[in-house]
C-alpha positions as CSV (number, residue, x, y, z in Angstrom):
1,M,-39.5,16.3,5.2
2,S,-40.4,12.6,4.3
3,D,-40.4,9.7,6.5
4,V,-39.0,6.5,5.0
5,T,-39.8,3.7,7.4
6,Q,-38.4,0.5,6.4
7,S,-40.1,-2.3,8.5
8,A,-41.5,-5.8,8.4
9,D,-44.6,-4.6,9.9
10,T,-45.4,-1.6,7.5
11,P,-48.5,-1.7,5.7
12,G,-47.7,-1.8,1.8
13,R,-44.0,-3.0,2.4
14,P,-42.3,-6.1,2.0
15,E,-41.6,-8.2,4.7
16,G,-38.3,-8.3,6.2
17,A,-35.3,-6.9,7.8
18,A,-34.2,-3.4,6.6
19,A,-30.5,-2.1,6.9
20,V,-29.2,1.0,6.2
21,V,-25.2,1.2,4.8
22,V,-23.7,4.8,5.2
23,G,-20.9,5.4,2.8
24,G,-20.0,4.0,-0.6
25,G,-16.4,3.0,-0.8
26,L,-15.6,-0.7,-1.0
27,A,-16.5,-1.4,2.5
28,G,-19.7,0.1,2.1
29,I,-20.4,-1.7,-1.3
30,T,-19.7,-5.1,-0.1
31,A,-21.6,-4.7,3.3
32,A,-24.6,-3.6,1.1
33,L,-24.0,-6.6,-1.1
34,A,-23.3,-9.3,1.6
35,L,-26.7,-8.1,3.7
36,A,-28.9,-8.0,0.4
37,D,-27.8,-11.4,-0.8
38,A,-29.6,-12.7,2.4
39,G,-32.5,-11.1,1.7
40,V,-32.4,-7.7,3.8
41,R,-33.8,-4.6,1.9
42,V,-30.7,-2.4,2.1
43,T,-30.4,1.5,1.4
44,L,-26.5,2.7,0.6
45,L,-26.0,6.2,1.2
46,E,-23.0,8.2,-0.4
47,G,-21.9,11.5,0.0
48,R,-20.5,12.0,-3.1
49,P,-21.6,11.9,-6.6
50,R,-20.2,8.1,-7.5
51,L,-19.4,5.1,-5.8
52,G,-15.9,3.6,-5.1
53,G,-14.3,5.6,-2.0
54,L,-10.8,6.5,-2.9
55,A,-10.4,4.0,-5.7
56,F,-12.1,5.9,-8.3
57,S,-11.8,7.6,-11.7
58,F,-12.4,10.9,-13.4
59,Q,-12.3,12.5,-16.5
60,R,-9.6,14.9,-17.9
61,G,-10.6,15.9,-21.4
62,D,-10.3,12.4,-23.4
63,L,-8.4,10.6,-20.5
64,T,-9.9,8.8,-17.9
65,V,-7.7,8.9,-15.3
66,D,-7.7,6.9,-11.8
67,N,-7.0,9.3,-8.9
68,G,-4.0,6.9,-8.0
69,Q,-2.7,3.6,-8.9
70,H,-4.1,0.4,-6.8
71,V,-2.8,-3.1,-6.9
72,Y,-3.7,-6.2,-5.2
73,L,-2.3,-9.7,-4.6
74,R,-3.2,-13.7,-5.0
75,C,-3.5,-13.6,-1.4
76,C,-6.1,-11.2,-1.5
77,T,-9.1,-13.2,-1.3
78,A,-11.8,-11.1,-0.1
79,Y,-11.1,-8.4,-2.8
80,R,-11.1,-11.3,-5.5
81,W,-14.4,-12.5,-4.1
82,F,-15.5,-8.6,-4.6
83,L,-14.4,-8.7,-8.1
84,D,-16.2,-12.1,-8.7
85,R,-19.2,-10.6,-7.2
86,V,-19.4,-7.7,-9.4
87,D,-18.6,-9.6,-12.5
88,A,-15.3,-7.6,-13.1
89,A,-12.8,-10.6,-12.2
90,S,-11.6,-10.6,-16.1
91,L,-11.3,-6.9,-15.9
92,A,-8.6,-7.2,-13.3
93,P,-6.6,-10.3,-14.1
94,L,-3.5,-11.4,-11.7
95,Q,-0.1,-12.0,-13.4
96,D,0.6,-15.6,-14.1
97,R,3.6,-15.4,-11.8
98,L,5.2,-12.8,-9.6
99,D,7.6,-10.8,-11.7
100,V,8.6,-7.1,-10.7
101,P,11.5,-5.1,-12.6
102,V,13.1,-3.0,-10.1
103,L,15.5,-0.4,-11.7
104,D,18.4,1.2,-10.0
105,A,18.9,4.9,-11.3
106,E,22.3,5.0,-10.0
107,G,23.2,1.4,-10.7
108,K,26.4,0.4,-12.8
109,P,25.8,-0.4,-16.7
110,G,24.2,-3.9,-16.7
111,R,23.1,-4.4,-13.2
112,R,20.6,-1.7,-13.7
113,L,17.6,-3.7,-13.7
114,G,17.0,-6.6,-11.2
115,R,13.5,-8.8,-10.9
116,L,11.8,-9.6,-8.0
117,G,10.0,-12.9,-9.0
118,R,9.2,-16.5,-7.8
119,T,9.1,-19.8,-8.9
120,A,6.8,-22.8,-8.3
121,L,8.8,-24.4,-5.5
122,P,7.4,-24.3,-2.2
123,V,7.7,-21.7,0.6
124,P,10.5,-20.1,1.1
125,L,12.4,-21.5,-1.5
126,H,10.2,-20.3,-4.2
127,L,11.9,-16.7,-3.7
128,A,15.3,-18.3,-3.2
129,R,16.2,-18.1,-7.3
130,S,15.1,-14.2,-7.4
131,L,17.4,-13.1,-4.2
132,A,20.3,-15.1,-5.2
133,T,20.2,-13.1,-8.8
134,Y,19.0,-9.7,-7.4
135,P,21.8,-7.5,-8.2
136,H,20.7,-4.5,-6.1
137,L,22.0,-6.1,-2.9
138,S,25.5,-7.8,-2.3
139,L,25.8,-11.3,-1.3
140,A,26.0,-10.7,2.1
141,E,23.1,-8.8,2.3
142,R,21.2,-11.4,0.5
143,A,22.2,-13.7,2.9
144,K,21.0,-11.7,5.8
145,V,17.7,-10.7,4.2
146,G,17.0,-14.6,3.9
147,R,17.4,-15.1,7.9
148,A,15.5,-12.0,8.5
149,A,12.3,-13.7,6.5
150,L,12.8,-16.8,8.4
151,A,12.6,-14.9,11.3
152,L,9.7,-12.9,10.5
153,K,8.1,-16.2,9.2
154,G,8.1,-17.6,12.7
155,L,6.6,-14.0,14.5
156,D,3.1,-15.0,16.0
157,L,0.7,-12.4,14.4
158,A,-1.6,-13.0,17.2
159,D,1.0,-11.2,20.1
160,P,-0.3,-7.9,20.4
161,A,3.4,-7.2,21.2
162,L,4.1,-6.9,18.0
163,D,1.7,-4.0,17.4
164,A,3.8,-1.7,19.7
165,Q,7.1,-2.2,18.0
166,N,8.2,-0.4,14.8
167,F,9.3,-2.6,11.8
168,G,12.6,-0.4,11.3
169,S,14.1,-1.3,14.4
170,W,13.2,-4.9,14.2
171,L,14.8,-5.0,10.7
172,A,18.1,-3.4,12.1
173,E,18.2,-5.9,15.0
174,H,17.9,-8.7,12.4
175,G,21.3,-7.5,10.6
176,Q,19.5,-5.7,7.7
177,S,21.5,-2.9,6.2
178,S,19.8,0.5,4.9
179,R,20.2,-0.9,1.5
180,A,18.6,-4.0,2.2
181,V,15.7,-1.5,3.7
182,E,15.5,0.7,0.7
183,A,16.0,-2.3,-2.0
184,L,13.8,-4.8,-0.7
185,W,11.8,-4.1,2.5
186,D,10.6,-0.6,1.8
187,L,10.3,-1.6,-1.9
188,V,7.5,-3.4,-0.8
189,G,6.6,-2.2,2.3
190,V,6.1,1.3,1.5
191,A,3.6,0.6,-1.3
192,T,1.4,-2.0,1.0
193,L,1.8,-0.1,4.2
194,N,2.5,3.4,3.1
195,A,4.8,4.0,5.3
196,V,8.5,3.6,5.6
197,A,9.7,0.7,7.8
198,Q,10.7,3.0,10.8
199,D,7.2,4.6,11.0
200,A,5.2,1.1,10.4
201,S,3.9,-1.2,13.1
202,L,5.8,-4.4,13.3
203,G,2.7,-6.2,13.4
204,L,1.3,-4.9,10.3
205,A,4.5,-5.2,8.3
206,A,4.6,-8.9,9.5
207,M,1.1,-9.7,8.1
208,V,2.0,-8.2,5.1
209,F,5.4,-10.0,4.5
210,K,4.1,-13.1,6.2
211,T,0.7,-13.2,3.8
212,G,2.5,-12.1,0.7
213,L,5.6,-13.5,0.6
214,L,5.8,-16.4,3.1
215,S,2.5,-18.2,3.1
216,D,2.0,-19.6,-0.6
217,P,4.3,-19.6,-3.7
218,G,1.9,-17.8,-5.4
219,A,0.6,-15.3,-2.9
220,A,2.4,-12.1,-3.9
221,D,1.1,-12.6,-7.7
222,I,0.1,-9.0,-8.6
223,G,-3.3,-8.1,-9.8
224,W,-4.3,-4.9,-11.3
225,A,-7.5,-3.2,-13.3
226,R,-6.9,-3.0,-17.1
227,V,-9.7,-0.7,-17.4
228,P,-10.4,2.6,-15.1
229,L,-11.5,1.9,-11.4
230,G,-14.4,3.9,-11.9
231,E,-15.6,0.8,-14.2
232,L,-15.1,-2.0,-11.8
233,H,-16.2,0.1,-8.1
234,D,-18.9,2.5,-9.5
235,T,-20.4,1.2,-12.8
236,L,-20.0,-2.6,-12.2
237,A,-20.8,-2.4,-8.2
238,R,-24.1,-0.2,-9.0
239,K,-25.1,-2.9,-11.5
240,A,-24.6,-5.4,-8.9
241,L,-26.2,-3.5,-6.3
242,D,-29.2,-2.7,-8.6
243,S,-29.7,-6.8,-9.1
244,A,-29.2,-7.6,-5.6
245,G,-32.2,-4.7,-4.9
246,V,-30.4,-2.3,-3.0
247,R,-31.3,1.2,-3.3
248,T,-28.5,3.6,-3.8
249,E,-28.4,7.2,-3.2
250,V,-25.4,9.4,-4.2
251,R,-24.8,12.9,-3.4
252,T,-26.9,12.0,0.2
253,R,-24.7,13.0,3.2
254,V,-26.3,11.7,6.5
255,T,-26.4,14.4,9.2
256,S,-27.3,12.0,12.2
257,I,-28.0,8.5,13.6
258,S,-30.1,7.8,16.6
259,P,-31.7,4.9,18.0
260,N,-35.5,5.7,18.1
261,G,-36.3,3.9,21.1
262,N,-38.3,1.0,19.4
263,G,-35.0,-0.9,18.9
264,R,-34.3,0.5,15.5
265,W,-32.4,3.3,14.0
266,D,-33.2,6.3,12.7
267,V,-30.8,7.5,9.7
268,Q,-31.3,11.1,9.0
269,V,-30.5,12.9,5.5
270,P,-31.5,16.1,4.0
271,G,-35.1,16.1,3.6
272,E,-35.9,12.5,4.5
273,R,-35.5,10.1,7.8
274,I,-34.7,6.4,7.3
275,E,-36.0,3.9,9.7
276,A,-34.2,0.6,9.7
277,D,-33.3,-2.5,11.9
278,T,-29.4,-2.1,11.4
279,V,-26.7,0.4,10.3
280,V,-23.6,0.0,8.9
281,L,-21.2,3.1,9.3
282,A,-18.7,2.6,6.3
283,V,-17.1,6.2,6.5
284,P,-13.6,7.4,7.5
285,Q,-12.7,7.3,11.2
286,R,-13.3,11.1,12.0
287,E,-16.8,10.9,10.3
288,T,-17.4,7.7,12.3
289,H,-16.8,9.5,15.2
290,D,-18.9,12.5,14.7
291,L,-21.8,10.3,13.7
292,L,-21.7,7.5,16.2
293,P,-24.4,8.0,19.1
294,E,-23.4,8.2,22.5
295,G,-22.2,4.8,24.0
296,A,-21.9,3.0,21.2
297,L,-18.0,2.6,21.7
298,D,-16.1,2.7,25.1
299,A,-13.5,5.3,24.2
300,P,-14.7,7.1,21.0
301,E,-11.7,9.6,21.4
302,R,-9.7,6.7,20.0
303,L,-10.7,6.8,16.5
304,L,-9.5,10.5,16.4
305,E,-6.0,9.0,17.4
306,I,-5.8,7.4,14.3
307,G,-3.6,9.1,12.2
308,T,-3.6,9.3,8.1
309,A,-1.0,9.5,5.5
310,P,-1.1,10.8,2.0
311,I,-0.2,9.1,-1.5
312,L,0.8,11.7,-4.2
313,N,0.4,10.5,-7.6
314,V,2.3,12.0,-10.6
315,H,0.6,11.4,-14.1
316,V,3.0,12.0,-17.2
317,V,1.6,11.8,-21.2
318,Y,4.3,11.1,-23.6
319,D,4.1,11.8,-27.2
320,R,5.5,8.4,-27.9
321,K,6.0,5.1,-26.2
322,V,8.9,5.2,-23.4
323,L,8.3,2.0,-21.4
324,G,8.0,-1.2,-23.0
325,K,6.8,-3.1,-19.5
326,P,3.5,-2.7,-17.7
327,F,5.2,-1.5,-14.6
328,F,8.6,-1.2,-12.8
329,A,9.8,-0.1,-9.6
330,A,12.7,2.1,-9.1
331,L,15.6,2.6,-6.6
332,G,18.0,5.4,-5.9
333,S,15.6,7.9,-7.2
334,P,12.4,9.8,-5.3
335,V,10.4,7.6,-8.0
336,Q,8.7,4.9,-6.3
337,W,6.7,2.7,-8.9
338,V,5.6,3.6,-12.5
339,F,2.6,2.1,-14.5
340,D,1.9,2.1,-18.0
341,R,-1.9,3.6,-18.1
342,T,-2.3,4.0,-21.8
343,E,-4.7,1.3,-22.8
344,A,-6.8,1.9,-19.7
345,S,-7.0,5.5,-20.0
346,G,-8.2,5.5,-23.4
347,L,-5.3,7.2,-24.7
348,R,-4.6,6.5,-28.7
349,E,-1.2,8.3,-29.2
350,G,1.9,8.5,-27.3
351,Q,2.0,6.6,-23.8
352,Y,0.6,7.8,-20.4
353,L,2.6,6.8,-17.3
354,A,1.7,6.9,-13.7
355,L,3.8,7.3,-10.7
356,S,2.8,6.2,-7.5
357,Q,4.3,7.9,-4.5
358,S,3.2,6.5,-1.2
359,A,4.1,7.7,2.3
360,A,4.5,11.4,0.5
361,Q,4.4,13.5,3.3
362,E,6.7,15.5,2.3
363,E,5.5,16.3,-1.2
364,I,1.7,16.2,-0.8
365,D,1.1,19.8,-0.8
366,T,4.1,20.6,-3.5
367,P,3.5,22.8,-6.4
368,V,2.7,21.0,-9.8
369,A,5.6,23.2,-11.4
370,D,8.1,22.1,-8.6
371,L,6.9,18.2,-8.9
372,R,7.4,18.7,-13.1
373,E,11.1,19.6,-12.3
374,R,12.0,17.0,-10.0
375,Y,10.1,14.1,-11.6
376,L,10.7,14.7,-15.5
377,P,14.3,14.5,-14.9
378,E,14.0,11.3,-12.9
379,L,12.1,9.9,-15.6
380,E,14.7,10.5,-17.8
381,R,17.6,8.9,-15.6
382,L,15.5,5.5,-15.2
383,L,13.9,5.6,-19.0
384,P,16.5,6.6,-21.7
385,A,13.3,6.5,-24.0
386,T,12.0,9.6,-22.2
387,R,14.9,11.7,-23.3
388,G,13.6,13.9,-26.1
389,A,10.0,12.4,-26.1
390,G,7.7,15.4,-25.9
391,V,5.3,15.7,-22.7
392,K,1.7,16.3,-23.7
393,D,0.6,16.7,-20.4
394,F,1.8,16.9,-16.7
395,F,-0.6,16.8,-13.6
396,V,-0.9,15.2,-10.1
397,T,-3.5,13.8,-7.9
398,R,-3.4,14.0,-4.1
399,E,-4.9,12.1,-1.6
400,R,-4.2,13.6,1.8
401,T,-5.6,10.8,3.9
402,A,-5.3,7.8,1.5
403,T,-4.8,5.5,4.4
404,F,-4.8,5.3,8.0
405,A,-1.5,5.7,9.2
406,P,0.2,2.3,10.3
407,T,2.2,3.7,13.1
408,P,3.3,1.3,16.3
409,G,0.6,1.3,18.5
410,V,-2.2,1.8,16.0
411,G,-3.8,-1.9,16.6
412,R,-5.0,-1.2,19.7
413,L,-7.2,2.0,18.6
414,R,-9.0,0.0,15.5
415,P,-12.4,-1.1,16.6
416,G,-14.1,-4.1,15.6
417,A,-17.1,-4.6,13.5
418,R,-19.9,-4.7,16.4
419,T,-20.3,-1.8,18.5
420,K,-22.1,-1.5,22.1
421,A,-25.3,-0.3,20.3
422,P,-27.3,-3.3,19.0
423,G,-27.8,-2.9,15.5
424,L,-24.8,-0.6,14.8
425,Y,-21.8,-1.9,13.1
426,L,-18.4,-0.2,11.7
427,A,-16.7,-1.0,8.2
428,G,-13.7,0.5,6.8
429,A,-10.3,-0.5,6.2
430,W,-9.1,1.4,9.3
431,T,-11.1,-1.2,11.5
432,A,-9.6,-4.0,13.1
433,T,-9.1,-6.3,10.1
434,G,-6.0,-7.3,10.6
435,W,-4.7,-5.7,7.3
436,P,-3.0,-2.4,6.6
437,A,-5.5,-0.1,4.6
438,T,-5.8,-1.7,1.2
439,M,-8.7,-2.5,-0.8
440,E,-8.2,-6.2,0.4
441,G,-9.0,-4.4,4.0
442,A,-12.0,-2.5,2.8
443,V,-13.7,-5.8,1.4
444,R,-13.0,-7.5,4.7
445,S,-14.4,-5.0,6.8
446,G,-17.5,-5.0,5.0
447,V,-17.9,-8.6,5.2
448,S,-17.3,-8.6,9.0
449,A,-19.7,-5.8,9.7
450,A,-22.4,-7.8,7.2
451,G,-21.8,-11.2,8.9
452,A,-21.9,-9.8,12.4
453,A,-25.4,-7.8,11.7
454,L,-26.9,-11.0,9.9
455,G,-26.0,-12.9,12.8
456,A,-28.1,-10.6,15.2
457,L,-31.1,-10.6,12.9
458,G,-30.9,-14.4,12.7
459,R,-30.3,-14.1,8.8
460,P,-28.0,-17.0,7.0
461,R,-24.5,-16.3,6.3
462,D,-23.9,-19.1,4.5
463,H,-23.0,-17.4,1.3
464,L,-20.0,-15.6,3.5
465,L,-18.8,-18.7,4.5
466,G,-16.4,-19.0,2.0
467,V,-15.1,-15.5,2.1
468,F,-14.3,-15.8,5.6
469,E,-12.4,-19.1,5.1
470,E,-10.5,-18.1,2.1
471,A,-9.6,-14.5,3.8
472,A,-8.6,-16.1,7.2
C-alpha cells in the first residue's frame, strides 16, 4: 500500500494546499476546477470508468447514445459558466428565443399543434401572446393561468413555509383546472422537477417558474448539446482538468475518509492513502452518508430521508425521417418530450428519436417489449410520418435514482456545503442549492463547496465572484 501525502511541507513536493474531490459528476468536476484555478493541488477520484455522473454517453453499435436527454435554460448561469470553462459552449447552444411545439394527440384537426414561446416584451408580457393563442386551454383557463402566474411571482422564495406545501394544492387553490395543470404547469414542471405538481414542493416549483418564466424575458430559452454528452462532461471536462493540473483517477472508489489528527484528512482508496487539507464529497446522498465521519453533520440520518425519483428514456431509430423539429412536448399521451438525436448520435441513415419520461415510477421496471407495445403506437398517434416507417432499433435506458425527489419538506433535509468537520465540504445537486436536481444545481453546488473551501484555506475566490453574482 502506498501513502500519497499532499502537503506543503513534504520534501520534494510543490508547496501549497491540497484537496481531494470524491465524485466525478458535474458537481465534482466543478469543485475540482474551481479549487485548481485558485492554485490548490487537486486529486479527483471517480469510481466509474468515466466522468459526467448521470449525464453521460455510451456506445451502442455505431450509435453514440446519451443515457438521457438533458437540457438547460438561459437562466442556468452556473452551467453556462461550466460550458465556457471546459470550452464547450458552442457545442450546446441556446435557442435565440423560447419556442416549444406542443402536440396534443387527442386534439381536433387544426388544433393539435400549439406553441409556447416568448417575445422581447418585458416580464410578464413576454408570454402574453403565446398564452393568448395557446389552443390547448380554453379562454377562461388561459385567464386563470395568468392570474396564477402573477400570484406565483409574488411568492417569497425565502419563506420556509413554501417548502412544506405541495404545488398541486396551491394550483387548485388558485383556480387551475386539471387540464391547465396537464397542458402547462406539469408540462414544464415534470421535466424540471421530476415530479407531478401534487408530489412537488411549492418552494421548488415556485423557484422553477419564477426564475425560468417570470424573471427575465429570455430566461427560459432552451439549450441542449448537439454532440454526445460524454464529449462535454467527460472528454472536454477531462481536458480542462488536465490543463488545470488536476490529477484525475477513474475506476477508483473511496472506501473511507477520516481526520488524521494533524488537522488534515486521510482519503483511503484500494492500495493507496491520500492525505489532503480539504475534502469535497460530491457523491449521492446515500454514499455521502456512508462516508461521512462521525460528527460531520448534526443529523446525518436526514440524508437517508431524501428520496429519489426515476427517469426513463425510450430510444427509437426509424429507417426514415419522421420528425421535422428538433424536439416537441406531448399532451394526451404517455409520451412527454421527444428529441431528435440523429446528428448527435452519428446516425447516417434514418432518424433517431429519444423520449424523455420523467417521474417514471410506474414504468421504470417495465420490460422493453411492453414499452415497445405502448410507445410505438403513441408515436404513430403524434407523428403520422411514423406510420409505415421501419423501426431499426428500440431500446430503453433507466435511471432509477436519476434525481432527488422534490417532495414537500425536502428542503429541511438538504445540507449546505459546509459541515461541522473543518476542511470537509459537500457538493451535489441534492445539497441546499435552492434548485431542483438539475445540471445547474449540480454545478452551483460544486461552486459553493469550492468557494467555502477556498475561504477556509485563505485562497482567492475572485474567479468565482462572477459565477455567484450571475447565479444569485
